N, C-alpha and C positions, 0 to 999 in steps of 0.2 A: 349448659355449656355456652359461654359468652361468644359472640360472633368473632371477636378479635383473637380468639384462641383456636379457631378452627384450622386444622392442618390437613395435608394430604392423607396422613395416617388416620385421622378421624373419619374421613370419607371412606377410605379403604376398609376400615374396620366395620363400618355400618353396612357396606355392600358385600363384604366377604371376598374382597379382591386385594391384590398387592398395591402398595403405594405407587409403584412404577406404572402399573396399569392405569391408575387414576390420573397420573401425570400425563401419560401419553393420550388418554382420552380427552383431557382438557385441551390438549394441543391439536386435536383432530387427527391423530395418527391413523392412517388407513388400515393398519394392522389390527386395530381394536374393533371388535364387532359393533354394529350399529346400535343394538339393544344396550350394550354396556355403556357406550358413549352417551346415549339418552339418559340412562340411569344416573351416571356420574354428573352430567350437566344439571339434571333436575335436583339432585341432592345438594350439589354445590350452591345452587341458587337458593334453595330452601334454607340452608345453613348460613347464607350470606358469606360464602368463602371468598377470601381475597388472597392472592399469592403473596408470599413474603418476599418482596422485591430486594430487601437487603440480603437475605440468604441467597437468593438467585444471583445477585451481583457478585457475592463472594465466591460462589461456585464457578460462575462463567466468566468472571472478570469483565462484566458489562455493567453499565449503569441503568440499562433499560430506559434510556432517555434519548430522544432525538430532538435536534434543533430545527426550527423552521424560520427562514428569513423571508419576509413578505415586503414588497415595495410599499403597499398602502393597505392597511387593515380595513379602512372605511369603504374601499372599492368592493362593489357587490360580487364581482367575479372572484376576487381573492378570498373573500369571506366564504364563498361556497367551496373553494379549493381547501381552505382550512378545515371545513366541516368534513370533507372527504378524508383528509389526513388524520384527523382525530378519530374518525370512525374505525379506521384500520389500526391505528396505533393503540388505542385503548383496548380494542378487541384482542390485541397481541400482547397486552400487559406492558405497553410502553407509555411513558409520560412524554408530554410535548412542551418544549420551551419555545415560546414565540417571540420573535424580534421583528421590528419594523425599521426599514432603512429610510423611509420617506424619499425614495428615489435618489439618495445621496451616497456617493462612493465612500466618503470618509466614514459615514455612519455604518455602512455595510461592513467595512473593515473592522470597526469596533464590535459590531454584532457577532461577526465570526470569531473574533478573539474571545468574546464573552462565552460563546458556546464551547469553544475549545477548553477554556478554563473550567467550564462546568462539566467537562469530561463526557460530553454527549457521545453516543455510539455512532452517530451519523448526522448528516445535515441535508435538509431539503431547502432549496433556495430558488427564488426568482430574482436575479440580480438587478441592480438599480440602473436607470437610464444613463446615469453618469459613468457607469463602470466600463472602462476600456482596458484596464490593466487587471489581469487575473492572478497576479502573483500571490495574493493573500489566500486565494482558493487552492492554488497548487501547494502552498506551504502546509495547509491543513491536511490535504490529501497525502502529502509525503509523510505525515505522522500517523498514517493508518486510519484516518477518519474518512469514510466514504462520503461523497457528495453526489446528489442527484438534482439536476435542474428541472424546474417545471415552468411551463408557459413560455419561457425565454431561453434561447440558446445562442451560442456564439461560434462562428465557423472556426476560429483559431484555437479552440480548446476542446479536447475529446473527453466529454463527460456524459454519463448516462442522462437522458432527458425524456420528459413526457410533455408533448406539445399538442397543439391542435393543427388541423389541416388549414393553415392560414391562407395558402394559395387557393385552395378549393373554395373556402368560404368567401374570399374576396371576389373570386370569379363568379360565384353564384349570385352575389349581391349586385355586381355590375351587370351581369347578364340579365338579371331581373329588371333593372332600370332601363336597359336598352329595349327589352321586350315591352316595356310600358311606354315606349315612344321617345325616350330621352336620347339625346345625341351628343350633348356637350356636358359631360359629367365631371364635376370637381372631385378630386380625391384629397381629403385632409388626412395627412399621414404623420408619423412620428419620425424621430431620428433613424436614419437607415443603417447605422452600425448595429442596430438590434435586428436580428434575423426576422423577428415577428413582423416588424414594419416593412422590411424589404420584401418579405413573402406576400404581404397584403398588397403592396404596390404591384408586384409581379402578377398576382391574380387579376387585379384591375386592368393592367396592361394587356394581359392575355385575352381577356374578354373583349376589349376594344379591337384587338387585332383579329379575333375570330369573326367579328361582325364588320370587318373592313372599315373601322372608324379610325380617324387620325389620333395619334398620341400628342396631346397639346401640353407641353411641359409647364406652361403658365397655369394650368388648371391642377397641377400636382403641388400641393402646398404643405409645408411642415407646420401642422397645427394639431396637437393631440390633447387639447384641454378645452374646457368650456369657454374660458376667457379668450384664448387664441382663435377659436372657431368663430366666436361672436365678432371679434375684431376684424378678422380677415374676410368674413362674409360681408360685413358692412363696407369694408374697403372695396371689395369687388363690385358691389352694387353702386357705390359712389363713383367708381372709375368706369362704369358702364361695361364691365366684363360680361360677355354673353355666355350664360350657362343655364341649364334646365334641370340639373340634379346634383346632389351631393352624396358621395359615399364617404363616411367618416370611419376612422380607424377604431373608434370606440363610441359607446352610446352617449357619454357625457359631452363629447365633442359634437356629436350630431345634434344634441339638444341646444348647445350654444349656437350652432348655425340656425336652427329653427327659430330661436328667439330673435336673432338678427333679421331673418326673413320676415317674420311677423311684425317686427317693429317698423318695417318699411311698407307694410300693407300687402305683402305678397302672400298668395294662397299656397298652402301645402296640401296635396301634391300637385294641384292644377298648374301652378306657375313653376314651382321647383319641388321635385320629389326628393326625399331624404331617406337614407338607410344608414344604420349604425352597425356596430360589431360588438358582441358580448351578450346581448339579450338580458340586460338588467331588467327583469320582469317588472319590478316595482316602478322604476323610472320610465320604462317603455310604455306602460299602461297609464301612467299618471299624466303624461304630456298630452296636449291636444294639438293636432291629431296624434293618435297612438303611433309609436315609432316602430317601423320595420327594422329588424336587426338579425344578424347572424348569431345563432345560438351556439355557445361554447359549453361543453360538458364539464364545468368546473369541479363538481363533486366527484365525478369519475376520474378527472385528472388527479385530484388529491389522493384518491384510493390507489390508482395505478402507480403514482410516484412513491407512495409509502411502501407498497408491496415490493417495488423494485429496490428501494433502499434497504428494507428489512432482509431481503434475499442477499444483498451484498454484505450486510452486517453478519448474518448467520452463516453464510457459506464461505466467506473469505476467499473466494475464488477469483483470480485475476482473469478477466476476459475482455474482449473488445467492447467498447462502449455500446450500449443499447439505446436506440431512439424509438420511442413509441409515439405515433401520431393518432389522435382521436378525431373522428369525423365531426363536422359541423353541419348545421342545417339552417336555412333561412326561414325566419318567421315573418311572414308578410302581414303588415298592419296598414293602417290608413295613410301613413305618411308617404307611401310610395304606390298605393293601389289606385291607379288611374282607370276609370271605367271606359 
């Protein structure tokens, strides 16, 4: 029997059970006994069974496809989120269509239109930095296509979202720098219309307040890329700005700052300590000294967001938006570890 012809009925016949029992066992229905589930899964794997998605689509009026919009595929954090998304989607017999906005509003609108035309059952998205108008998202939702945000949210729109504890992560990073003896900490941040950036600024400010340190607005600078961090770090050094640490909104920004500091002969962390956010393990370990960073559970975020979206697709129940926040943890490395 060729693998492309294996059906639920074939598995059911071999095991002496009904096709509906096989179907429910494959879906992990708790009403099916554990031994039966194990037998079904084992035989399905041996026979290389694959569900007939076309037949499933005709029966359920679903395409068993979800769309994913990501700002930057090359970003370590987003690639780990995609891995989590695919892990859950493929396990649930869903295919994934991936689009990249390149942080551009216009491209994001085109991405969403493409996914709508592809008749996806739902969309996972982290919207672009340029996005301030969410009409294109509301239009898609009005057509019955559920949307779940991941990593980024916006206060003016009520949509299910899976985020990290950005305030807590930024607080821990800043608190660590203060405990290392730093008192004038630069915060390289991104545009504050994104809640993720506003939250990280708030965590930074909260830590300074807790330790009775002044909030110096001149040390809070919009620089969320390697080039901007390099540029503004050099500018501060040339202008004689007094600072002894940098907390950056992401790891690449932190590395840009580190390059500028080293180009001027400053020692890290003895002269200026540096902490990033995101824990791009490859990048953090490659730079010298290794970069301290707030760890984000990207893979878990992808899994949680996909489970949330699939529940909305399958249940079709209108409910208040759900917001899930995942914990962060500071990974201390040499860039901030003063003895």
